[in-house]
C-alpha positions as CSV (number, residue, x, y, z in Angstrom):
1,M,25.0,-9.1,-23.3
2,K,22.9,-6.3,-21.9
3,Q,20.3,-6.8,-24.7
4,I,20.1,-10.6,-23.8
5,V,19.5,-9.9,-20.1
6,L,16.8,-7.3,-20.9
7,T,15.1,-9.7,-23.3
8,I,15.1,-12.5,-20.7
9,F,13.9,-10.1,-18.0
10,S,11.0,-8.9,-20.2
11,L,10.0,-12.5,-21.0
12,L,10.0,-13.4,-17.3
13,I,7.8,-10.4,-16.5
14,M,5.4,-11.2,-19.3
15,N,5.1,-14.8,-18.1
16,T,4.5,-13.7,-14.6
17,I,1.7,-11.3,-15.7
18,S,0.2,-14.0,-17.9
19,A,0.2,-16.5,-15.1
20,Q,-1.4,-14.0,-12.7
21,N,-4.3,-13.5,-15.2
22,K,-5.1,-17.1,-15.9
23,T,-8.7,-18.2,-15.7
24,L,-10.1,-21.6,-14.6
25,V,-13.5,-23.1,-15.1
26,A,-14.1,-25.8,-12.4
27,Y,-17.3,-27.8,-12.4
28,F,-19.1,-30.6,-10.8
29,S,-21.5,-32.5,-13.1
30,A,-23.4,-35.7,-12.1
31,T,-25.2,-36.2,-15.3
32,G,-23.3,-34.3,-17.9
33,T,-25.5,-31.2,-18.2
34,T,-23.2,-28.9,-16.2
35,K,-20.1,-30.4,-17.9
36,N,-21.5,-29.3,-21.3
37,V,-22.0,-25.8,-20.2
38,A,-18.6,-25.7,-18.5
39,T,-16.8,-26.9,-21.6
40,E,-18.4,-24.2,-23.7
41,L,-17.7,-21.5,-21.1
42,A,-14.1,-22.5,-20.9
43,A,-13.8,-22.2,-24.7
44,V,-15.4,-18.8,-24.7
45,A,-13.4,-17.5,-21.7
46,N,-10.1,-18.9,-22.9
47,A,-9.9,-20.7,-19.6
48,D,-8.5,-24.0,-18.4
49,L,-11.1,-26.6,-17.5
50,H,-11.2,-28.8,-14.4
51,E,-13.7,-31.3,-13.3
52,I,-14.6,-31.5,-9.6
53,K,-14.6,-35.2,-9.7
54,P,-16.1,-37.3,-6.8
55,A,-13.9,-40.1,-5.5
56,Q,-17.0,-42.3,-5.9
57,A,-19.1,-41.6,-9.0
58,Y,-22.8,-40.9,-8.5
59,T,-25.1,-43.6,-9.9
60,K,-28.7,-43.1,-11.1
61,A,-29.9,-44.5,-7.8
62,D,-27.6,-42.1,-5.9
63,L,-29.3,-39.2,-7.6
64,D,-32.9,-40.2,-6.9
65,W,-34.1,-37.2,-5.0
66,H,-37.4,-38.8,-4.3
67,N,-35.6,-41.4,-2.1
68,K,-34.7,-39.9,1.2
69,Q,-32.1,-42.7,1.6
70,S,-30.3,-42.0,-1.7
71,R,-26.7,-40.8,-1.5
72,S,-27.5,-37.3,-2.7
73,S,-30.4,-36.9,-0.4
74,V,-28.4,-38.1,2.6
75,E,-25.5,-35.8,1.7
76,M,-27.7,-32.8,1.2
77,A,-29.5,-33.4,4.5
78,D,-26.1,-33.3,6.3
79,K,-24.7,-29.8,6.1
80,S,-21.3,-31.2,7.3
81,S,-21.1,-33.7,4.4
82,R,-17.9,-33.3,2.3
83,P,-17.8,-36.0,-0.4
84,A,-14.2,-36.8,-1.3
85,I,-12.8,-35.5,-4.6
86,T,-10.1,-36.8,-6.9
87,D,-7.9,-35.2,-9.5
88,K,-7.0,-32.3,-7.3
89,L,-5.4,-29.2,-8.9
90,A,-1.7,-28.8,-8.2
91,N,-1.7,-25.2,-9.4
92,I,-4.7,-23.2,-8.1
93,S,-2.3,-20.4,-7.3
94,D,-1.9,-19.9,-11.1
95,Y,-5.4,-18.6,-11.4
96,Q,-6.8,-15.1,-10.7
97,M,-10.4,-15.8,-11.9
98,V,-12.3,-19.0,-11.2
99,Y,-15.7,-19.9,-12.5
100,V,-17.3,-22.7,-10.4
101,G,-20.2,-24.5,-11.9
102,F,-22.6,-27.1,-10.5
103,P,-26.2,-28.4,-10.8
104,I,-28.7,-27.1,-8.2
105,W,-29.6,-29.7,-5.7
106,W,-32.3,-28.9,-3.1
107,Y,-32.1,-25.2,-4.1
108,T,-28.4,-24.9,-3.4
109,A,-25.0,-26.2,-4.4
110,P,-24.2,-29.9,-3.9
111,T,-22.0,-30.5,-0.8
112,I,-19.1,-31.6,-3.0
113,V,-18.7,-27.9,-4.0
114,N,-17.9,-27.2,-0.3
115,T,-15.2,-29.9,-0.5
116,F,-13.8,-28.0,-3.5
117,F,-13.8,-24.6,-1.8
118,E,-12.2,-26.1,1.4
119,S,-9.5,-27.9,-0.6
120,Y,-7.8,-24.8,-1.9
121,D,-6.7,-21.3,-1.0
122,F,-8.8,-18.8,-2.8
123,K,-7.2,-15.7,-1.3
124,G,-6.9,-12.9,-3.9
125,K,-9.1,-14.8,-6.5
126,T,-12.4,-13.7,-7.9
127,V,-15.0,-16.5,-8.1
128,Y,-18.0,-16.5,-10.3
129,L,-20.7,-19.1,-9.8
130,F,-22.8,-20.7,-12.5
131,A,-25.3,-23.5,-12.4
132,T,-27.7,-25.6,-14.2
133,S,-31.2,-26.4,-12.9
134,G,-34.4,-28.0,-13.9
135,G,-36.4,-25.3,-12.1
136,S,-34.6,-23.6,-9.2
137,T,-32.8,-20.3,-9.3
138,I,-29.1,-20.0,-8.3
139,D,-29.9,-17.3,-5.6
140,K,-29.9,-19.6,-2.6
141,A,-26.7,-21.3,-3.7
142,V,-24.9,-18.0,-4.1
143,S,-26.0,-16.7,-0.7
144,D,-25.2,-20.1,1.0
145,L,-21.7,-20.2,-0.4
146,Q,-21.0,-16.5,0.3
147,A,-22.1,-17.0,3.9
148,A,-20.1,-20.2,4.3
149,Y,-16.9,-18.7,2.8
150,P,-16.8,-15.0,3.6
151,G,-13.1,-14.9,2.9
152,I,-13.6,-15.8,-0.7
153,N,-14.6,-13.1,-3.2
154,I,-17.6,-14.9,-4.5
155,K,-19.6,-12.9,-7.0
156,S,-23.3,-13.4,-7.8
157,G,-24.0,-16.3,-10.1
158,R,-26.1,-17.1,-13.1
159,L,-28.0,-20.1,-14.4
160,L,-26.6,-21.1,-17.7
161,N,-29.1,-23.8,-18.8
162,F,-28.7,-24.1,-22.6
163,A,-26.8,-20.9,-22.7
164,S,-25.9,-19.6,-26.2
165,K,-22.4,-18.5,-27.1
166,K,-23.5,-14.9,-26.8
167,E,-24.9,-15.4,-23.3
168,L,-21.6,-17.1,-22.3
169,Q,-19.6,-14.2,-23.7
170,E,-21.8,-11.7,-21.8
171,F,-21.3,-13.8,-18.6
172,C,-17.6,-13.8,-18.8
173,G,-17.3,-10.2,-20.2
174,K,-16.0,-11.1,-23.6
């Protein structure tokens, strides 16, 4: 009987440790570019994958950054904009490390990323940012998010456009 109790206790401890070390790759992708990188990163990092999905999908017209009246232009001009998200995570507490990916819009993270950060408790978690971009760096996005969320342990980020498996392994320390 003592052996059974010790075995059960050991399994419970191992499950608790395993749950505390889980990794999540969460991403927002309007066109699929960031989704592709996030999917590859999740595989390399042995992480769960979660899409930060807008309640209303972005159309091509919504993403027309040349049009000041397009949805994305209006959202990015309004710093208080928080586009609604669906498919919310029920178990963010299971994750110790969270990679958050997004495309760079107007030199920073899309406002839907703020919705994501404000939807969960990130206390005790380490967050690594990654992005895709047609020409901007990730630096302003990192500093903007660190300033907006000083209570979240946000580490510096990295652009992962067309990242190789080796680059993804280096990024996640594998």
